[in-house]
C-alpha positions in Angstrom: 11.7 3.9 -32.2 10.8 5.9 -28.7 12.7 5.4 -25.9 11.5 6.4 -22.0 13.2 6.3 -18.7 11.2 5.7 -15.9 11.7 7.8 -13.1 11.9 5.2 -10.2 15.2 4.3 -8.8 16.2 0.5 -10.6 16.4 -0.6 -6.4 12.8 -0.1 -6.4 12.1 -2.0 -9.5 9.5 -0.1 -11.9 6.3 1.8 -11.4 5.5 -0.6 -14.2 5.9 -4.1 -12.9 6.8 -6.8 -14.8 7.0 -9.6 -12.8 4.6 -12.2 -12.3 2.3 -11.5 -15.1 3.3 -8.9 -16.8 1.7 -5.9 -17.6 1.0 -7.3 -21.5 -0.8 -9.9 -19.5 -4.8 -10.1 -19.1 -6.0 -10.2 -16.1 -8.6 -12.5 -15.0 -10.5 -10.0 -13.2 -14.1 -9.2 -13.7 -14.5 -5.3 -15.2 -17.8 -3.1 -15.4 -16.6 -0.1 -17.3 -20.0 1.8 -17.3 -19.7 3.0 -14.2 -19.5 6.8 -15.0 -19.6 6.5 -18.4 -20.7 4.4 -21.5 -17.2 2.1 -22.5 -17.9 3.7 -26.1 -17.4 7.3 -24.4 -14.5 7.0 -22.1 -12.0 10.2 -22.0 -9.6 11.8 -19.5 -11.8 13.4 -17.5 -10.1 16.6 -15.8 -10.5 18.2 -12.0 -13.9 19.9 -11.6 -13.4 23.3 -9.6 -16.5 23.1 -8.0 -14.9 19.7 -5.8 -12.8 21.3 -2.9 -9.7 19.6 -1.4 -11.4 17.9 2.2 -10.3 20.2 5.3 -8.5 17.1 6.6 -6.5 14.3 4.8 -5.3 11.2 6.5 -2.6 8.8 4.8 -1.7 5.3 6.7 1.0 3.2 5.5 3.3 0.3 7.1 6.9 -1.0 6.9 8.2 -4.4 7.8 11.5 -5.8 8.3 13.1 -9.3 8.6 15.2 -9.1 11.5 16.6 -12.9 11.3 15.8 -16.4 9.7 15.1 -18.5 12.3 14.8 -22.6 13.1 12.3 -23.6 15.6 13.0 -27.4 17.0 10.1 -29.1 18.4 10.6 -31.6 21.5 10.7 -34.2 19.4 13.9 -32.9 17.1 12.1 -32.1 14.2 13.2 -28.3 13.3 10.9 -26.0 11.6 12.0 -22.7 9.7 10.5 -19.4 10.9 11.4 -15.3 10.3 11.4 -13.0 12.9 10.4 -9.8 12.1 9.3 -6.2 13.0 6.7 -4.2 11.8 5.2 -1.0 12.0 2.4 1.1 10.8 1.0 4.6 11.2 -1.1 7.6 9.6 -0.4 11.2 9.3 -2.9 13.4 9.4 -2.6 16.4 7.0 -4.8 20.0 8.3 -5.1 21.3 5.0 -6.9 24.6 6.3 -4.1 25.2 8.9 -1.2 23.7 6.7 0.3 21.5 9.2 1.1 17.8 9.3 2.0 15.1 12.0 1.9 11.7 12.7 -1.0 10.9 14.3 -0.7 8.0 15.7 1.9 4.7 15.0 2.2 1.2 16.6 4.9 -1.6 16.3 5.0 -5.2 16.5 7.6 -8.3 16.4 6.7 -11.7 15.5 8.3 -15.0 15.0 6.3 -16.5 11.9 6.8 -20.3 12.1 5.2 -24.0 11.2 5.9 -24.9 14.3 3.2 -26.0 16.8 4.6 -25.5 19.6 6.6 -22.2 19.4 6.0 -19.3 21.8 6.2 -15.7 22.2 10.5 -15.1 22.3 10.8 -12.9 25.3 14.4 -11.3 25.9 14.2 -8.0 28.1 11.6 -5.6 27.1 11.8 -7.2 23.9 9.1 -10.1 22.8 8.5 -11.5 19.5 4.8 -12.6 19.4 4.6 -16.6 18.0 2.4 -16.8 14.5 1.7 -20.7 13.3 1.7 -20.8 9.6 0.6 -23.6 8.0 4.2 -24.2 5.9 7.5 -23.0 6.6 8.3 -22.0 2.9 9.4 -18.4 2.2 6.3 -17.2 1.0 3.9 -18.5 3.5 6.2 -16.8 6.2 6.8 -13.7 4.5 3.0 -13.5 4.0 1.8 -14.3 7.2 4.0 -11.0 8.2 2.7 -8.9 5.5 -1.1 -10.4 6.6 -0.4 -9.0 10.2 1.2 -6.1 8.8 -1.9 -5.4 6.9 -4.0 -6.3 9.9 -2.3 -3.4 12.3 -2.6 -0.6 9.5 -6.5 -1.2 9.7 -5.9 -1.1 13.1 -4.3 2.3 13.0 -6.6 3.8 10.0 -9.8 4.5 12.3 -7.4 7.1 14.3 -7.6 11.3 14.4 -11.0 10.7 12.0 -13.7 13.9 11.4 -16.8 14.7 9.7 -15.1 15.7 6.3 -11.4 14.0 5.5 -10.7 11.9 3.4 -8.5 8.4 4.3 -5.3 7.5 2.0 -4.7 3.7 2.5 -1.1 3.0 0.8 -2.2 0.2 -1.1 -5.5 -2.1 -1.6 -8.0 -1.0 0.2 -8.8 -4.5 1.1 -9.9 -5.0 4.8 -10.7 -1.6 5.4 -13.5 -1.3 2.5 -15.9 -0.2 6.0 -14.2 2.7 6.8 -16.1 5.9 5.6 -14.8 8.3 2.9 -11.6 5.8 2.6 -9.5 5.1 -0.9 -6.8 2.6 -1.8 -3.6 3.9 -3.5 -1.6 1.4 -5.2 1.4 2.6 -6.7 3.0 0.2 -9.0 0.7 -1.9 -12.0 1.5 -5.8 -12.3 -0.9 -6.6 -14.6 -3.2 -4.8 -17.2 -6.7 -4.8 -15.7 -8.8 -2.7 -18.8 -9.2 -4.1 -22.2 -6.9 -2.4 -25.1 -9.2 0.4 -26.1 -9.8 1.2 -22.8 -6.4 1.2 -21.7 -5.8 3.7 -24.3 -7.3 6.3 -21.8 -4.5 5.8 -19.3 -2.0 6.4 -21.5 -3.3 9.9 -22.5 -4.3 10.8 -19.1 -2.6 14.6 -18.8 -1.3 15.4 -14.9 -4.7 15.9 -12.6 -6.5 14.0 -15.1 -8.1 10.4 -14.0 -9.9 7.4 -16.5 -13.8 7.1 -15.9 -15.0 5.3 -12.8 -14.9 1.4 -13.0 -16.2 -1.7 -11.1 -13.1 -4.1 -10.6 -13.8 -8.0 -9.6 -11.3 -10.5 -8.5 -11.4 -12.0 -5.1 -13.1 -9.1 -4.1 -15.1 -6.4 -5.5 -14.0 -2.4 -5.7 -14.4 0.5 -7.6 -11.7 1.9 -9.4 -10.0 4.5 -11.5 -6.3 5.8 -12.6 -5.1 9.0 -11.8 -1.8 10.8 -13.6 0.1 12.7 -10.9 2.4 15.8 -12.0 5.2 14.7 -13.6 8.2 15.8 -15.7 8.3 12.4 -17.4 6.5 11.7 -20.7 6.6 7.8 -20.6 3.0 6.2 -21.0 2.5 5.1 -17.6 4.7 7.9 -15.8 3.0 9.1 -12.2 -0.1 6.9 -12.7 -1.5 5.1 -10.0 -4.7 3.3 -9.4 -7.5 4.7 -7.1 -10.1 2.2 -5.2 -12.7 2.6 -2.9 -15.2 0.3 -1.4 -18.3 -1.6 -3.8 -21.0 -1.1 -1.5 -20.7 2.7 -2.0 -23.7 3.5 -4.7 -21.9 4.1 -8.2 -22.6 7.9 -7.8 -20.8 8.2 -4.6 -17.6 6.4 -5.9 -18.0 9.3 -9.0 -17.8 11.6 -5.8 -14.7 9.8 -4.2 -13.2 10.0 -7.9 -13.5 13.5 -8.0 -12.2 14.5 -4.3 -9.2 12.1 -4.8 -8.3 14.0 -8.3 -8.7 17.5 -6.4 -6.4 16.2 -3.4 -3.8 13.5 -4.5 -2.0 15.4 -6.7 -0.9 17.8 -3.9 1.4 15.4 -2.2 3.3 14.0 -5.1 6.7 13.9 -4.4 9.6 15.3 -6.3 12.4 13.0 -8.7 15.1 15.3 -7.0 13.7 14.1 -3.3 12.5 10.8 -4.1 13.3 7.8 -6.4 10.2 6.4 -6.1 8.4 10.0 -7.2 5.8 11.4 -8.0 4.1 8.3 -7.0 5.6 8.1 -3.3 3.5 10.7 -1.9 5.6 13.2 0.5 3.8 12.6 3.9 3.8 8.7 3.2 7.6 9.2 2.5 8.2 11.0 5.7 5.8 8.1 7.8 8.3 5.7 6.1 11.1 7.2 7.5 9.1 7.6 10.9 8.3 4.0 11.0 11.9 2.4 10.0 13.2 4.6 12.9 10.6 2.9 15.2 11.6 -0.6 14.1 14.4 -0.1 15.9 18.7 -1.2 15.8 18.7 -4.1 13.2 22.0 -5.4 14.7 21.0 -4.9 18.5 17.4 -7.2 17.6 19.6 -9.6 15.8 21.9 -10.2 18.3 18.9 -10.4 21.3 17.5 -12.9 19.0 21.1 -15.1 19.3 20.8 -14.6 22.8 16.9 -15.5 22.6 18.2 -18.9 20.3 20.5 -20.1 23.2 17.9 -19.6 25.6 15.1 -21.2 23.9 16.3 -23.6 21.3 19.9 -24.1 22.6 
C-alpha cells in the first residue's frame, strides 16, 4: 500500500474533487483523442525549445462573497428568499520582457438575487445592490445567479490591455470567452474523469512541465483540452495537474500551438506550498489578484449593517 498527501489545505477541499460525480466516475462527455496523436500513440509531451513564452501574459479571475441572506416581500405579502452578494473581476498584466506585473483593470458589482417579481435595486448611500430576478429561490439557483453575473463580469474585463502577441489565461472554464484570441481556460480541480483509463494513465505519468496530447472535449459545449503538470514536490498521481482548454473554433494545429505555448508559460507562475495552500495550481499572479479583489469588495460587517438599514427602509 502507498499513501500520498495532497498538497492543498483541506479547507479548500482537494485538487482532485470527489464531490458529486467522483473522479472515478465516467463522464458523459464526448472525447476525441486523435487531435494531436492517435490514441495508441499517446505519451507525455515535453516542452519544445523553439516555442518561447509570450512577451505578455494576461490572467483573469474573479471573487464573490455573500453579504447576507435576504427575504423580499411583495406587495401581496408573499416572501421570497434572496441573496445579497458582492463580486469583482480583474486582470493581471505580466510583462515578461520587463519582469513586471500589475493589475490592468478591475471592476466591482453588487447584486440582490431573488425570485421576487417586484424586487428593485437596493440603494443606501453610495452602495447599490442591483436586482436580478431568478426563476426560483432555492440556494442553488440563487448562488448560480451570482456565479453567472461574475462570469459575465470576468468576460467584460478579459478584453482589457490586450496586445498582438499575448496569452490570455482565464482562471476556470473558457465558456463564454471562446471568441477571445489567444485565450485558454485554466482549471485547477478535477471533478470527473474525462479520459478513458488507457489514456488517463498518461496523465499520472506526466513529469513537471509535461502535458498530454491535445484532445477534443464535448459536453454542453465543445473545446480542445490537455492536461499539464506544474512543478511540485508531491508524487501523488494528480499532484500539480491542471486542465487547460481552448476554443473548438480553432484548427487542430492552432490548438496544439497553444498547448505548447501554455506548457512553456504556465509553470513559470506556479505557486509554492509554503506561500499558498493551493500550490502549485493557484498561480502566483492569480493569488495576488484574488487578494486585491477581495479587498475591493469592502468591509463585510459594514455592508451587513447597510443591508439591515436598507431592509428597514425598503421592506420593514
